[in-house]
SELOTOR-414703 format. One record per residue (C-alpha): x, y, z. Coordinates in steps of 0.05 Angstrom, whole numbers, padded with zeros to 5 digits, always signed. Last residue first. Layout:
XYZ/...
//
This chain:
-01367+00810+00228/-01346+00881+00211/-01329+00900+00281/-01281+00839+00288/-01248+00852+00220/-01214+00914+00241/-01155+00878+00275/-01143+00837+00210/-01141+00902+00170/-01088+00930+00221/-01049+00863+00219/-01045+00867+00145/-01025+00940+00147/-00968+00924+00196/-00946+00867+00151/-00947+00916+00092/-00903+00962+00128/-00854+00912+00146/-00856+00883+00076/-00840+00952+00046/-00787+00972+00096/-00799+01023+00150/-00773+00976+00206/-00734+00924+00170/-00768+00868+00129/-00758+00903+00063/-00688+00926+00078/-00664+00856+00085/-00697+00836+00018/-00669+00897-00015/-00599+00881+00011/-00603+00812-00013/-00629+00839-00082/-00567+00882-00086/-00521+00822-00067/-00558+00783-00122/-00540+00835-00174/-00466+00839-00157/-00459+00764-00154/-00494+00755-00222/-00441+00800-00254/-00391+00743-00244/-00323+00768-00217/-00327+00727-00154/-00326+00660-00191/-00354+00611-00142/-00414+00598-00188/-00372+00597-00249/-00335+00536-00225/-00402+00499-00214/-00418+00522-00286/-00356+00492-00315/-00374+00422-00282/-00444+00428-00308/-00417+00433-00380/-00370+00375-00370/-00430+00334-00340/-00471+00348-00402/-00533+00385-00386/-00601+00352-00377/-00659+00389-00416/-00724+00353-00420/-00712+00314-00351/-00729+00375-00313/-00694+00438-00339/-00618+00440-00331/-00571+00496-00313/-00586+00571-00326/-00544+00616-00285/-00577+00663-00232/-00582+00734-00209/-00602+00763-00276/-00668+00790-00249/-00711+00779-00312/-00684+00721-00351/-00647+00681-00299/-00682+00690-00232/-00752+00706-00259/-00749+00648-00311/-00723+00603-00256/-00784+00618-00215/-00832+00603-00273/-00798+00537-00283/-00803+00521-00210/-00878+00536-00205/-00894+00461-00219/-00837+00418-00242/-00762+00403-00240/-00724+00469-00242/-00650+00464-00250/-00623+00534-00235/-00552+00552-00214/-00559+00607-00162/-00513+00664-00138/-00518+00673-00063/-00538+00738-00028/-00565+00702+00033/-00636+00731+00027/-00633+00713-00046/-00616+00639-00032/-00669+00635+00022/-00719+00666-00024/-00705+00620-00079/-00704+00559-00034/-00770+00574-00007/-00796+00588-00077/-00775+00519-00101/-00720+00534-00156/-00694+00464-00162/-00629+00493-00135/-00552+00496-00145/-00530+00547-00096/-00463+00586-00101/-00412+00621-00057/-00419+00589+00008/-00361+00600+00056/-00396+00658+00089/-00450+00616+00120/-00519+00644+00108/-00535+00589+00056/-00515+00533+00103/-00553+00562+00164/-00618+00567+00119/-00611+00499+00088/-00602+00456+00149/-00604+00393+00105/-00659+00340+00112/-00643+00271+00086/-00574+00246+00063/-00521+00299+00069/-00459+00292+00027/-00395+00335+00041/-00345+00347-00014/-00274+00376-00013/-00238+00330+00034/-00264+00265+00003/-00286+00273-00069/-00268+00204-00095/-00287+00170-00027/-00357+00202-00026/-00367+00181-00099/-00344+00108-00092/-00415+00078-00081/-00449+00120-00134/-00502+00167-00107/-00572+00140-00122/-00619+00159-00181/-00689+00136-00181/-00719+00111-00247/-00762+00061-00211/-00744+00011-00155/-00732+00024-00082/-00725+00097-00062/-00656+00126-00047/-00652+00179+00012/-00664+00249-00011/-00601+00287-00029/-00560+00344-00002/-00494+00356-00034/-00444+00405-00001/-00389+00427-00044/-00316+00446-00053/-00299+00458-00128/-00254+00410-00170/-00307+00412-00225/-00297+00343-00249/-00326+00310-00185/-00385+00356-00183/-00400+00344-00255/-00395+00269-00248/-00442+00272-00188/-00493+00317-00227/-00493+00279-00292/-00501+00212-00259/-00556+00237-00214/-00596+00268-00271/-00588+00201-00312/-00611+00156-00256/-00672+00204-00242/-00667+00254-00183/-00716+00249-00126/-00751+00318-00113/-00788+00324-00046/-00748+00359+00005/-00713+00409-00040/-00666+00399-00098/-00600+00414-00060/-00532+00430-00081/-00488+00482-00041/-00426+00505-00078/-00367+00522-00031/-00311+00575-00044/-00349+00641-00025/-00301+00654+00036/-00253+00600+00052/-00267+00531+00079/-00257+00503+00149/-00316+00540+00178/-00359+00500+00127/-00340+00433+00159/-00358+00462+00227/-00424+00486+00199/-00442+00417+00174/-00420+00386+00240/-00463+00434+00280/-00521+00419+00235/-00519+00343+00249/-00503+00299+00186/-00546+00240+00162/-00610+00283+00170/-00678+00274+00201/-00737+00317+00179/-00751+00392+00176/-00743+00456+00214/-00690+00445+00264/-00633+00492+00247/-00682+00550+00243/-00694+00545+00321/-00755+00588+00339/-00717+00653+00340/-00756+00706+00374/-00750+00778+00345/-00704+00803+00292/-00673+00858+00330/-00614+00817+00363/-00594+00793+00297/-00537+00745+00310/-00580+00682+00310/-00606+00705+00243/-00682+00711+00240/-00725+00655+00210/-00750+00672+00141/-00816+00707+00124/-00784+00740+00061/-00832+00768+00056/-00896+00807+00072/-00924+00824+00004/-00998+00840+00016/-01058+00835-00032/-01121+00869-00012/-01112+00920-00068/-01176+00906-00108/-01197+00893-00177/-01168+00821-00179/-01135+00831-00248/-01109+00900-00230/-01082+00874-00164/-01049+00818-00199/-01015+00863-00248/-00989+00910-00196/-00962+00849-00155/-00930+00823-00220/-00895+00889-00235/-00867+00896-00166/-00838+00822-00161/-00772+00831-00124/-00778+00900-00098/-00850+00886-00070/-00830+00828-00028/-00851+00754-00026/-00882+00705+00019/-00948+00728-00007/-01015+00743+00029/-01079+00747-00011/-01148+00777+00005/-01221+00765+00007/-01221+00700-00032/-01257+00695-00099/-01191+00685-00139/-01173+00629-00093/-01233+00592-00116/-01195+00580-00180/-01155+00525-00144/-01213+00485-00118/-01255+00493-00180/-01194+00468-00222/-01179+00412-00172/-01251+00386-00175/-01254+00390-00249/-01188+00349-00254/-01213+00298-00206/-01283+00291-00237/-01256+00283-00310/-01298+00329-00352/-01237+00368-00380/-01177+00325-00381/-01116+00313-00337/-01043+00307-00360/-01031+00379-00377/-01066+00411-00320/-01036+00364-00267/-00969+00369-00301/-00963+00443-00287/-00940+00478-00356/-00868+00473-00368/-00880+00411-00414/-00919+00455-00459/-00861+00502-00471/-00872+00569-00439/-00869+00642-00461/-00873+00701-00416/-00901+00769-00438/-00855+00815-00400/-00914+00839-00359/-00970+00792-00368/-01029+00801-00418/-00987+00767-00474/-00982+00700-00437/-00953+00656-00493/-00959+00579-00497/-00909+00542-00538/-00911+00471-00566/-00844+00436-00544/-00884+00372-00525/-00908+00367-00597/-00959+00308-00606/-01015+00352-00577/-01009+00407-00631/-01066+00452-00612/-01045+00453-00539/-01101+00488-00501/-01105+00543-00453/-01154+00538-00398/-01168+00612-00377/-01178+00600-00303/-01133+00538-00292/-01077+00571-00334/-01088+00642-00308/-01086+00617-00236/-01018+00580-00250/-00988+00644-00284/-01010+00686-00223/-00984+00636-00173/-00915+00638-00206/-00910+00715-00213/-00936+00725-00143/-00883+00682-00111/-00902+00615-00081/-00914+00599-00007/-00981+00634-00020/-01032+00648+00036/-01101+00661+00013/-01143+00702+00058/-01214+00680+00078/-01265+00730+00104/-01315+00705+00157/-01389+00685+00150/-01375+00613+00175/-01406+00585+00114/-01372+00634+00070/-01303+00616+00103/-01317+00542+00088/-01334+00561+00015/-01268+00598+00010/-01235+00537+00050/-01245+00501-00018/-01181+00534-00044/-01139+00490-00001/-01079+00489-00047/-01072+00563-00040/-01056+00555+00035/-01103+00584+00087/-01115+00647+00128/-01178+00644+00163/-01215+00707+00192/-01254+00733+00253/-01240+00670+00293/-01296+00647+00345/-01279+00661+00419/-01318+00613+00460/-01304+00557+00407/-01363+00510+00398/-01384+00537+00331/-01314+00537+00305/-01297+00467+00327/-01359+00438+00298/-01346+00475+00229/-01273+00454+00233/-01291+00380+00242/-01343+00382+00185/-01292+00410+00136/-01233+00368+00159/-01246+00298+00132/-01283+00311+00067/-01241+00373+00050/-01179+00342+00070/-01196+00280+00028/-01205+00325-00032/-01139+00360-00022/-01100+00295-00011/-01135+00258-00070/-01118+00315-00116/-01045+00315-00094/-01037+00241-00094/-01065+00233-00166/-01110+00171-00162/-01084+00100-00176/-01063+00090-00104/-01137+00092-00079/-01143+00094-00006/-01102+00155+00003/-01117+00185+00073/-01109+00255+00097/-01079+00264+00167/-01129+00272+00224/-01135+00345+00252/-01106+00372+00316/-01128+00441+00335/-01070+00488+00355/-01058+00545+00403/-01021+00612+00401/-01029+00675+00441/-01008+00659+00513/-00953+00610+00502/-00919+00647+00442/-00848+00626+00439/-00861+00558+00467/-00920+00547+00416/-00874+00571+00364/-00821+00516+00379/-00878+00462+00377/-00904+00482+00307/-00855+00440+00268/-00867+00382+00317/-00941+00383+00302/-00928+00367+00229/-00937+00291+00235/-01000+00301+00279/-01039+00345+00228/-01046+00419+00241/-01100+00473+00245/-01065+00531+00275/-01105+00576+00324/-01081+00648+00330/-01091+00705+00377/-01078+00779+00356/-01075+00840+00400/-01001+00843+00403/-00995+00839+00327/-00921+00846+00313/-00892+00781+00346/-00957+00746+00336/-00965+00763+00260/-00891+00748+00253/-00895+00680+00284/-00955+00663+00241/-00917+00685+00177/-00860+00637+00199/-00913+00583+00208/-00938+00599+00139/-00867+00593+00113/-00855+00523+00145/-00926+00493+00126/-00918+00497+00050/-00850+00469+00038/-00860+00420+00096/-00923+00388+00073/-00991+00392+00110/-01025+00449+00071/-01030+00504+00125/-01094+00528+00160/-01088+00590+00205/-01148+00616+00241/-01145+00684+00270/-01176+00707+00337/-01172+00779+00354/-01187+00794+00426/-01124+00775+00467/-01136+00756+00539/-01110+00684+00527/-01121+00614+00554/-01080+00555+00527/-01118+00489+00525/-01086+00457+00464/-01137+00420+00419/-01139+00345+00407/-01177+00310+00351/
//
């Protein structure tokens, strides 16, 4: 394990512990950047695994005197038959817990708080051992996390186990959301009470409810009723909405340091400048951007419907897909597809520069799996979305966008609801239709998101309050 050797004269030391996947580490690093930009008396150490160190490097250059890292070993997966997420979280606890304890007690300026991802709920016990408060960082919205916490805490049951369309209701929540059983997180559905892995994950996740505070990559105007609900359930107001914690626009001179939003992930088949040049040649709001995140691999049927729908639609589009995996029900782009759509379609294999794409004036629609990072990036760009959630919190995020906010059009849902290619083609056309009411609503939310992070905005004020509370912790230790 290697630690950077940066020295600092700042006094408030905060420990940041991301979950080591791109969808989780990128937003918490954006939060770290904002804490250091605004909190001039803060000093941060990020716990990072080797494969994610490149994501941290731009921030180290931006904050050379107030940011350091402690390198931890990557989690191991010795048993391929175990659920990978559960194995990862448990292995992190086994590997990292003693190393963090040792590092903490040997550090000349011990941290006064730890901010850690919601998947690392065991850090609540770590913080108790260190006698410092732990704050949960949620890369998901408050609506989605609250539903997940309710499921794992209250343990709802499917009383008709042969019926995958069995419905669960959440009457205590605002808007009384209803879910099909297959929309509930698969870790909960597919596990069983008493199983050691299932019980470990439940205890780990529910520990978030006991933590001192929660920080969300969201903003009050987006999920106000759910923030109020969570504070009531927790019995305190140490819940901060500080989002969207996105990288600043390059043209925004007041946005603070820009760590390079075009280089925020893995390798890509098309360089960012080529993508933007391609978009420059298209008219305003004429392009549909299609991306299902950095982890979703489409099935053969999903890929077939998607590519045929894009071909039939006649719209200009950018399609970002993960490279094909060997074997299994994994869809691949047809060999003749790129030739058939030549001139109006651009295919990116690997990581897409999503933020610059969505911010480009040529982009008028976004087909998304409804991961929260993608949701915020789409909203902040004012782009109408076509939803196709696949798992986890994505079904809840889609409900928020389509049913409650009216800024998105419903597409598919996992493998349970796969639209016909003709239907999908029509929805692609609707995405770039400037007369759709969803475009008016999403622009209002875009303005609300931008106002939230400006001086005097709700997220700006809550970030300042969070920094103030962190600054007061040293005397309370």
